[in-house]
N, C-alpha and C positions, 0 to 999 in steps of 0.2 A: 772865125766863122763857125757858127753853131750848126751841128749836124741835125738833120731832121729825119725822123723815122716815119714811115708810112705804113698804115695797117690795111690789110685786105680783110674784108668782112664777108660773111655769107649772106644769103637773102634774109636771114633773121637778125642781121646786125651783129652777129657774134664774130669776134676777131678770130681768124683762122691762120693768118700769116702776117709776117712783118718784113718790110724792106728797110734795110739799114744802109747808110753810106758805107762805101768800101773801107775807108779808114777806120770806121767804128768796128766793122766786122774783123779787120785785121787785129785790132786791139783785143777784142773779145776772144778771138781764136788763139792769140798769143798767150793771154792770161789763162785760158783753159788748159793749154799744153803745159804751162808752168805748174799749174795746180795738179795736173795729172802726174807729172814727174815727182812732185813733192809727196803725193799720196803713195806712189810706189815706194819711196824711201821710208815713209812712216810704216807702211805695211811690212816691209822687210825688217825694220827694227822690231816691230811687234812680234813677227814670226821668230826672230832671233831670241827675243826675251822668253817667248814660250818654249823654245828649244832648250834654253838654259834652265828654266824651271823644271822641265821634264827630266833633263839629265841629272840635275841635283836631287830630284825626288827619287830617281832610280839609283842614286849613289855613283853615277858615272863621273870619272875624272874629266875635267874640262881643260882645254888647251889654254895656257896663259897668253896674255898679250905679248909678252916678251918672246915666247916660243913662236907665236904667229908671225911677229915681225921678222924674226930670224929666218923663218921658213920662207917668207915672202922675198927676202933678199938673196936667196940661194939661186 
């Protein structure tokens, strides 16, 4: 079954709202939340890369992956 959207227009005929079937809304909302979480991950990676660049520029010693993993298992 094809879902049908309905538009609400003002007195000038300009679309101001849309009514979507609930299953369509659920899909849109689910996709939005997945993208939001993906964006959070990408931004965290970007921030981490910036932190690494800054530390290297300042000559700071960075923790190795091996040290990090060892620390995480303690």
